[in-house]
ChimeraX commands (.cxc) that place a marker at each C-alpha (Angstrom):
marker #1 position -28.16,-20.57,-34.58 radius 0.5
marker #1 position -26.07,-23.34,-32.99 radius 0.5
marker #1 position -22.32,-23.74,-33.02 radius 0.5
marker #1 position -22.67,-26.76,-35.26 radius 0.5
marker #1 position -24.68,-24.78,-37.80 radius 0.5
marker #1 position -21.79,-22.32,-38.12 radius 0.5
marker #1 position -19.74,-25.11,-39.74 radius 0.5
marker #1 position -16.47,-24.64,-37.90 radius 0.5
marker #1 position -13.52,-25.82,-40.02 radius 0.5
marker #1 position -10.35,-25.56,-37.95 radius 0.5
marker #1 position -8.24,-27.13,-40.70 radius 0.5
marker #1 position -8.58,-23.88,-42.61 radius 0.5
marker #1 position -7.46,-21.79,-39.69 radius 0.5
marker #1 position -4.25,-20.43,-41.29 radius 0.5
marker #1 position -5.83,-19.28,-44.54 radius 0.5
marker #1 position -6.12,-15.60,-45.27 radius 0.5
marker #1 position -3.17,-14.41,-43.20 radius 0.5
marker #1 position -1.01,-11.52,-44.42 radius 0.5
marker #1 position -1.91,-9.63,-47.53 radius 0.5
marker #1 position 0.47,-7.19,-49.18 radius 0.5
marker #1 position -0.42,-4.03,-51.03 radius 0.5
marker #1 position 1.31,-0.77,-51.92 radius 0.5
marker #1 position 1.05,2.16,-49.54 radius 0.5
marker #1 position -1.70,4.44,-50.78 radius 0.5
marker #1 position -4.54,6.51,-49.31 radius 0.5
marker #1 position -7.72,4.46,-48.90 radius 0.5
marker #1 position -10.89,6.47,-49.43 radius 0.5
marker #1 position -13.38,6.26,-46.59 radius 0.5
marker #1 position -11.18,4.10,-44.38 radius 0.5
marker #1 position -11.51,6.36,-41.36 radius 0.5
marker #1 position -15.31,6.38,-41.62 radius 0.5
marker #1 position -16.42,2.73,-41.45 radius 0.5
marker #1 position -20.17,2.27,-41.79 radius 0.5
marker #1 position -20.72,-0.84,-39.67 radius 0.5
marker #1 position -18.71,-0.42,-36.44 radius 0.5
marker #1 position -17.37,2.75,-34.87 radius 0.5
marker #1 position -13.70,2.58,-33.90 radius 0.5
marker #1 position -12.69,2.20,-30.26 radius 0.5
marker #1 position -9.15,3.48,-29.83 radius 0.5
marker #1 position -6.27,2.37,-27.66 radius 0.5
marker #1 position -4.46,5.58,-26.78 radius 0.5
marker #1 position -5.41,9.23,-26.63 radius 0.5
marker #1 position -8.00,10.46,-29.12 radius 0.5
marker #1 position -5.78,13.51,-29.69 radius 0.5
marker #1 position -2.83,11.40,-30.92 radius 0.5
marker #1 position -1.62,12.73,-34.31 radius 0.5
marker #1 position -1.03,9.27,-35.81 radius 0.5
marker #1 position -3.72,6.61,-36.19 radius 0.5
marker #1 position -3.01,2.93,-36.80 radius 0.5
marker #1 position -5.92,0.82,-38.04 radius 0.5
marker #1 position -5.40,-2.93,-37.81 radius 0.5
marker #1 position -7.71,-5.52,-39.36 radius 0.5
marker #1 position -7.18,-8.66,-37.33 radius 0.5
marker #1 position -8.50,-12.21,-36.92 radius 0.5
marker #1 position -8.08,-14.11,-33.64 radius 0.5
marker #1 position -7.20,-17.38,-35.44 radius 0.5
marker #1 position -4.55,-15.79,-37.68 radius 0.5
marker #1 position -1.05,-16.83,-36.57 radius 0.5
marker #1 position 0.51,-13.64,-37.98 radius 0.5
marker #1 position -2.05,-11.52,-36.10 radius 0.5
marker #1 position -1.18,-13.35,-32.90 radius 0.5
marker #1 position 2.54,-12.84,-33.52 radius 0.5
marker #1 position 1.99,-9.10,-34.00 radius 0.5
marker #1 position -0.30,-8.91,-30.97 radius 0.5
marker #1 position 2.16,-10.69,-28.67 radius 0.5
marker #1 position 5.52,-9.39,-29.91 radius 0.5
marker #1 position 5.15,-6.09,-31.76 radius 0.5
marker #1 position 2.07,-4.41,-30.32 radius 0.5
marker #1 position 3.62,-4.03,-26.83 radius 0.5
marker #1 position 6.60,-2.22,-28.40 radius 0.5
marker #1 position 4.32,0.17,-30.28 radius 0.5
marker #1 position 2.35,0.85,-27.12 radius 0.5
marker #1 position 5.49,1.55,-25.12 radius 0.5
marker #1 position 7.14,3.70,-27.79 radius 0.5
marker #1 position 4.22,5.63,-29.27 radius 0.5
marker #1 position 0.91,5.06,-27.48 radius 0.5
marker #1 position 2.20,5.80,-23.98 radius 0.5
marker #1 position 3.69,9.09,-25.16 radius 0.5
marker #1 position 0.42,10.20,-26.76 radius 0.5
marker #1 position 1.77,10.03,-30.31 radius 0.5
marker #1 position -0.29,7.06,-31.54 radius 0.5
marker #1 position -3.79,5.67,-31.20 radius 0.5
marker #1 position -4.73,2.20,-32.44 radius 0.5
marker #1 position -8.07,0.91,-33.71 radius 0.5
marker #1 position -8.54,-2.84,-34.01 radius 0.5
marker #1 position -11.22,-3.90,-36.47 radius 0.5
marker #1 position -12.64,-7.44,-36.68 radius 0.5
marker #1 position -12.14,-9.46,-39.84 radius 0.5
marker #1 position -13.88,-12.84,-40.02 radius 0.5
marker #1 position -12.01,-15.53,-41.97 radius 0.5
marker #1 position -13.79,-18.56,-40.54 radius 0.5
marker #1 position -16.53,-19.47,-38.12 radius 0.5
marker #1 position -14.15,-19.77,-35.16 radius 0.5
marker #1 position -13.30,-16.09,-35.66 radius 0.5
marker #1 position -17.01,-15.31,-35.69 radius 0.5
marker #1 position -17.65,-17.23,-32.46 radius 0.5
marker #1 position -14.76,-15.48,-30.67 radius 0.5
marker #1 position -15.92,-12.03,-31.76 radius 0.5
marker #1 position -19.50,-12.86,-30.75 radius 0.5
marker #1 position -18.38,-14.00,-27.31 radius 0.5
marker #1 position -16.32,-10.82,-26.93 radius 0.5
marker #1 position -19.33,-8.73,-27.89 radius 0.5
marker #1 position -21.52,-10.56,-25.38 radius 0.5
marker #1 position -19.04,-9.80,-22.57 radius 0.5
marker #1 position -19.28,-6.10,-23.29 radius 0.5
marker #1 position -17.17,-3.43,-24.98 radius 0.5
marker #1 position -15.04,-2.91,-21.86 radius 0.5
marker #1 position -13.97,-6.58,-22.01 radius 0.5
marker #1 position -13.92,-7.00,-25.80 radius 0.5
marker #1 position -10.15,-6.69,-26.30 radius 0.5
marker #1 position -9.43,-8.77,-23.21 radius 0.5
marker #1 position -11.69,-11.56,-24.49 radius 0.5
marker #1 position -10.14,-11.66,-27.96 radius 0.5
marker #1 position -6.63,-11.55,-26.46 radius 0.5
marker #1 position -7.43,-14.50,-24.20 radius 0.5
marker #1 position -8.57,-16.61,-27.15 radius 0.5
marker #1 position -5.47,-15.55,-29.12 radius 0.5
marker #1 position -3.27,-16.78,-26.28 radius 0.5
marker #1 position -4.99,-20.18,-26.56 radius 0.5
marker #1 position -4.57,-20.44,-30.34 radius 0.5
marker #1 position -2.47,-23.63,-30.21 radius 0.5
marker #1 position -5.11,-25.42,-28.16 radius 0.5
marker #1 position -7.88,-24.35,-30.52 radius 0.5
marker #1 position -5.95,-25.31,-33.65 radius 0.5
marker #1 position -4.98,-28.73,-32.27 radius 0.5
marker #1 position -8.40,-29.62,-30.90 radius 0.5
marker #1 position -10.38,-32.46,-32.43 radius 0.5
marker #1 position -13.52,-30.67,-31.22 radius 0.5
marker #1 position -13.11,-26.89,-31.43 radius 0.5
marker #1 position -16.43,-26.26,-29.72 radius 0.5
marker #1 position -15.35,-28.00,-26.51 radius 0.5
marker #1 position -12.15,-25.97,-26.31 radius 0.5
marker #1 position -13.90,-22.69,-27.05 radius 0.5
marker #1 position -16.45,-23.43,-24.35 radius 0.5
marker #1 position -13.68,-24.23,-21.85 radius 0.5
marker #1 position -11.86,-20.98,-22.60 radius 0.5
marker #1 position -15.12,-19.03,-22.36 radius 0.5
marker #1 position -15.90,-20.71,-19.05 radius 0.5
marker #1 position -12.53,-19.57,-17.67 radius 0.5
marker #1 position -13.77,-16.00,-18.26 radius 0.5
marker #1 position -17.09,-16.62,-16.54 radius 0.5
marker #1 position -19.22,-17.44,-19.60 radius 0.5
marker #1 position -21.34,-20.48,-18.80 radius 0.5
marker #1 position -22.93,-22.83,-21.32 radius 0.5
marker #1 position -26.15,-20.84,-21.54 radius 0.5
marker #1 position -24.22,-17.59,-21.98 radius 0.5
marker #1 position -22.13,-19.16,-24.73 radius 0.5
marker #1 position -25.24,-20.33,-26.54 radius 0.5
marker #1 position -26.87,-16.90,-26.27 radius 0.5
marker #1 position -23.74,-15.20,-27.62 radius 0.5
marker #1 position -23.49,-17.30,-30.77 radius 0.5
marker #1 position -27.24,-17.04,-31.37 radius 0.5
marker #1 position -26.97,-13.26,-31.87 radius 0.5
marker #1 position -27.78,-13.15,-35.58 radius 0.5
marker #1 position -27.87,-9.35,-35.64 radius 0.5
marker #1 position -24.28,-9.07,-34.46 radius 0.5
marker #1 position -23.16,-11.87,-36.79 radius 0.5
marker #1 position -24.70,-9.97,-39.70 radius 0.5
marker #1 position -22.71,-6.90,-38.64 radius 0.5
marker #1 position -19.49,-8.90,-38.47 radius 0.5
marker #1 position -20.08,-10.21,-41.97 radius 0.5
marker #1 position -20.96,-6.73,-43.23 radius 0.5
marker #1 position -17.81,-5.25,-41.66 radius 0.5
marker #1 position -15.68,-7.97,-43.25 radius 0.5
marker #1 position -17.30,-7.38,-46.63 radius 0.5
marker #1 position -16.74,-3.64,-46.29 radius 0.5
marker #1 position -13.07,-4.24,-45.44 radius 0.5
marker #1 position -12.46,-6.50,-48.42 radius 0.5
marker #1 position -14.59,-4.79,-51.05 radius 0.5
marker #1 position -14.30,-1.13,-50.06 radius 0.5
marker #1 position -10.92,-0.93,-48.34 radius 0.5
marker #1 position -9.07,-3.69,-50.21 radius 0.5
marker #1 position -8.26,-5.88,-47.22 radius 0.5
marker #1 position -7.08,-9.16,-48.71 radius 0.5
marker #1 position -5.84,-10.87,-45.56 radius 0.5
marker #1 position -4.92,-10.39,-41.94 radius 0.5
marker #1 position -3.30,-8.61,-40.33 radius 0.5
marker #1 position -3.73,-5.53,-42.54 radius 0.5
marker #1 position -2.36,-2.17,-41.46 radius 0.5
marker #1 position -3.23,1.43,-42.28 radius 0.5
marker #1 position -1.36,4.46,-40.93 radius 0.5
marker #1 position -3.26,7.76,-41.13 radius 0.5
marker #1 position -5.51,6.27,-43.79 radius 0.5
marker #1 position -2.72,4.85,-45.95 radius 0.5
marker #1 position -2.17,1.14,-46.46 radius 0.5
marker #1 position 1.15,-0.21,-45.15 radius 0.5
marker #1 position 2.82,-2.94,-47.15 radius 0.5
marker #1 position 4.37,-5.67,-45.03 radius 0.5
marker #1 position 6.96,-7.61,-47.01 radius 0.5
marker #1 position 9.55,-8.75,-44.50 radius 0.5
marker #1 position 8.51,-8.03,-40.94 radius 0.5
marker #1 position 6.25,-5.90,-38.80 radius 0.5
marker #1 position 9.13,-3.41,-38.48 radius 0.5
marker #1 position 7.66,-1.81,-41.60 radius 0.5
marker #1 position 4.62,-0.84,-39.53 radius 0.5
marker #1 position 6.86,0.89,-37.00 radius 0.5
marker #1 position 8.71,2.63,-39.82 radius 0.5
marker #1 position 5.43,3.93,-41.28 radius 0.5
marker #1 position 4.33,5.21,-37.86 radius 0.5
marker #1 position 7.66,6.98,-37.35 radius 0.5
marker #1 position 7.46,8.55,-40.81 radius 0.5
marker #1 position 3.89,9.75,-40.20 radius 0.5
marker #1 position 4.93,11.24,-36.88 radius 0.5
marker #1 position 7.88,13.10,-38.46 radius 0.5
marker #1 position 5.73,14.24,-41.37 radius 0.5
marker link #1:1,2 radius 0.2
marker link #1:2,3 radius 0.2
marker link #1:3,4 radius 0.2
marker link #1:4,5 radius 0.2
marker link #1:5,6 radius 0.2
marker link #1:6,7 radius 0.2
marker link #1:7,8 radius 0.2
marker link #1:8,9 radius 0.2
marker link #1:9,10 radius 0.2
marker link #1:10,11 radius 0.2
marker link #1:11,12 radius 0.2
marker link #1:12,13 radius 0.2
marker link #1:13,14 radius 0.2
marker link #1:14,15 radius 0.2
marker link #1:15,16 radius 0.2
marker link #1:16,17 radius 0.2
marker link #1:17,18 radius 0.2
marker link #1:18,19 radius 0.2
marker link #1:19,20 radius 0.2
marker link #1:20,21 radius 0.2
marker link #1:21,22 radius 0.2
marker link #1:22,23 radius 0.2
marker link #1:23,24 radius 0.2
marker link #1:24,25 radius 0.2
marker link #1:25,26 radius 0.2
marker link #1:26,27 radius 0.2
marker link #1:27,28 radius 0.2
marker link #1:28,29 radius 0.2
marker link #1:29,30 radius 0.2
marker link #1:30,31 radius 0.2
marker link #1:31,32 radius 0.2
marker link #1:32,33 radius 0.2
marker link #1:33,34 radius 0.2
marker link #1:34,35 radius 0.2
marker link #1:35,36 radius 0.2
marker link #1:36,37 radius 0.2
marker link #1:37,38 radius 0.2
marker link #1:38,39 radius 0.2
marker link #1:39,40 radius 0.2
marker link #1:40,41 radius 0.2
marker link #1:41,42 radius 0.2
marker link #1:42,43 radius 0.2
marker link #1:43,44 radius 0.2
marker link #1:44,45 radius 0.2
marker link #1:45,46 radius 0.2
marker link #1:46,47 radius 0.2
marker link #1:47,48 radius 0.2
marker link #1:48,49 radius 0.2
marker link #1:49,50 radius 0.2
marker link #1:50,51 radius 0.2
marker link #1:51,52 radius 0.2
marker link #1:52,53 radius 0.2
marker link #1:53,54 radius 0.2
marker link #1:54,55 radius 0.2
marker link #1:55,56 radius 0.2
marker link #1:56,57 radius 0.2
marker link #1:57,58 radius 0.2
marker link #1:58,59 radius 0.2
marker link #1:59,60 radius 0.2
marker link #1:60,61 radius 0.2
marker link #1:61,62 radius 0.2
marker link #1:62,63 radius 0.2
marker link #1:63,64 radius 0.2
marker link #1:64,65 radius 0.2
marker link #1:65,66 radius 0.2
marker link #1:66,67 radius 0.2
marker link #1:67,68 radius 0.2
marker link #1:68,69 radius 0.2
marker link #1:69,70 radius 0.2
marker link #1:70,71 radius 0.2
marker link #1:71,72 radius 0.2
marker link #1:72,73 radius 0.2
marker link #1:73,74 radius 0.2
marker link #1:74,75 radius 0.2
marker link #1:75,76 radius 0.2
marker link #1:76,77 radius 0.2
marker link #1:77,78 radius 0.2
marker link #1:78,79 radius 0.2
marker link #1:79,80 radius 0.2
marker link #1:80,81 radius 0.2
marker link #1:81,82 radius 0.2
marker link #1:82,83 radius 0.2
marker link #1:83,84 radius 0.2
marker link #1:84,85 radius 0.2
marker link #1:85,86 radius 0.2
marker link #1:86,87 radius 0.2
marker link #1:87,88 radius 0.2
marker link #1:88,89 radius 0.2
marker link #1:89,90 radius 0.2
marker link #1:90,91 radius 0.2
marker link #1:91,92 radius 0.2
marker link #1:92,93 radius 0.2
marker link #1:93,94 radius 0.2
marker link #1:94,95 radius 0.2
marker link #1:95,96 radius 0.2
marker link #1:96,97 radius 0.2
marker link #1:97,98 radius 0.2
marker link #1:98,99 radius 0.2
marker link #1:99,100 radius 0.2
marker link #1:100,101 radius 0.2
marker link #1:101,102 radius 0.2
marker link #1:102,103 radius 0.2
marker link #1:103,104 radius 0.2
marker link #1:104,105 radius 0.2
marker link #1:105,106 radius 0.2
marker link #1:106,107 radius 0.2
marker link #1:107,108 radius 0.2
marker link #1:108,109 radius 0.2
marker link #1:109,110 radius 0.2
marker link #1:110,111 radius 0.2
marker link #1:111,112 radius 0.2
marker link #1:112,113 radius 0.2
marker link #1:113,114 radius 0.2
marker link #1:114,115 radius 0.2
marker link #1:115,116 radius 0.2
marker link #1:116,117 radius 0.2
marker link #1:117,118 radius 0.2
marker link #1:118,119 radius 0.2
marker link #1:119,120 radius 0.2
marker link #1:120,121 radius 0.2
marker link #1:121,122 radius 0.2
marker link #1:122,123 radius 0.2
marker link #1:123,124 radius 0.2
marker link #1:124,125 radius 0.2
marker link #1:125,126 radius 0.2
marker link #1:126,127 radius 0.2
marker link #1:127,128 radius 0.2
marker link #1:128,129 radius 0.2
marker link #1:129,130 radius 0.2
marker link #1:130,131 radius 0.2
marker link #1:131,132 radius 0.2
marker link #1:132,133 radius 0.2
marker link #1:133,134 radius 0.2
marker link #1:134,135 radius 0.2
marker link #1:135,136 radius 0.2
marker link #1:136,137 radius 0.2
marker link #1:137,138 radius 0.2
marker link #1:138,139 radius 0.2
marker link #1:139,140 radius 0.2
marker link #1:140,141 radius 0.2
marker link #1:141,142 radius 0.2
marker link #1:142,143 radius 0.2
marker link #1:143,144 radius 0.2
marker link #1:144,145 radius 0.2
marker link #1:145,146 radius 0.2
marker link #1:146,147 radius 0.2
marker link #1:147,148 radius 0.2
marker link #1:148,149 radius 0.2
marker link #1:149,150 radius 0.2
marker link #1:150,151 radius 0.2
marker link #1:151,152 radius 0.2
marker link #1:152,153 radius 0.2
marker link #1:153,154 radius 0.2
marker link #1:154,155 radius 0.2
marker link #1:155,156 radius 0.2
marker link #1:156,157 radius 0.2
marker link #1:157,158 radius 0.2
marker link #1:158,159 radius 0.2
marker link #1:159,160 radius 0.2
marker link #1:160,161 radius 0.2
marker link #1:161,162 radius 0.2
marker link #1:162,163 radius 0.2
marker link #1:163,164 radius 0.2
marker link #1:164,165 radius 0.2
marker link #1:165,166 radius 0.2
marker link #1:166,167 radius 0.2
marker link #1:167,168 radius 0.2
marker link #1:168,169 radius 0.2
marker link #1:169,170 radius 0.2
marker link #1:170,171 radius 0.2
marker link #1:171,172 radius 0.2
marker link #1:172,173 radius 0.2
marker link #1:173,174 radius 0.2
marker link #1:174,175 radius 0.2
marker link #1:175,176 radius 0.2
marker link #1:176,177 radius 0.2
marker link #1:177,178 radius 0.2
marker link #1:178,179 radius 0.2
marker link #1:179,180 radius 0.2
marker link #1:180,181 radius 0.2
marker link #1:181,182 radius 0.2
marker link #1:182,183 radius 0.2
marker link #1:183,184 radius 0.2
marker link #1:184,185 radius 0.2
marker link #1:185,186 radius 0.2
marker link #1:186,187 radius 0.2
marker link #1:187,188 radius 0.2
marker link #1:188,189 radius 0.2
marker link #1:189,190 radius 0.2
marker link #1:190,191 radius 0.2
marker link #1:191,192 radius 0.2
marker link #1:192,193 radius 0.2
marker link #1:193,194 radius 0.2
marker link #1:194,195 radius 0.2
marker link #1:195,196 radius 0.2
marker link #1:196,197 radius 0.2
marker link #1:197,198 radius 0.2
marker link #1:198,199 radius 0.2
marker link #1:199,200 radius 0.2
marker link #1:200,201 radius 0.2
marker link #1:201,202 radius 0.2
marker link #1:202,203 radius 0.2
marker link #1:203,204 radius 0.2
marker link #1:204,205 radius 0.2
view
């Protein structure tokens, strides 16, 4: 599969961000069938935050840059919270970024996605998204051949699509970012402070 065959449409990059739903237990959420969770924080932490995120979602980037560091400082560092990020593919740029992150290895997965998130404005404004994605990948040591190998991994792409389908059809994820605290969906109406409130309530409970 080539990049061109993946039909990248950057004009649709903002679609699918933020979905609201009432807080409620979600059956099976903590046992995904496609990917196993990799946690940030101690495995023994009593509160678990699951975040479905897309690297081209502006709200995801806002949370990642502004709110996540606060949660890590307040709850993760003290051993009270662990966070699992799960991929959600909204467009082919998302797919390419996740595939490049996978190709770099699990130990560099989060770093790779974060780097692309930090370059969101460049990607969104580019007349040729492929060129920009290749440049960003090259800055992390991924040459042209490595890029091509990464996006040719049909097996991993199938898993990404399956994980996204599972999220939407089984867990009710309607957009990104979507948050779940100890298996319960968190409704975000005004700001990401509601996520912090849900974490604090789960900790006290």
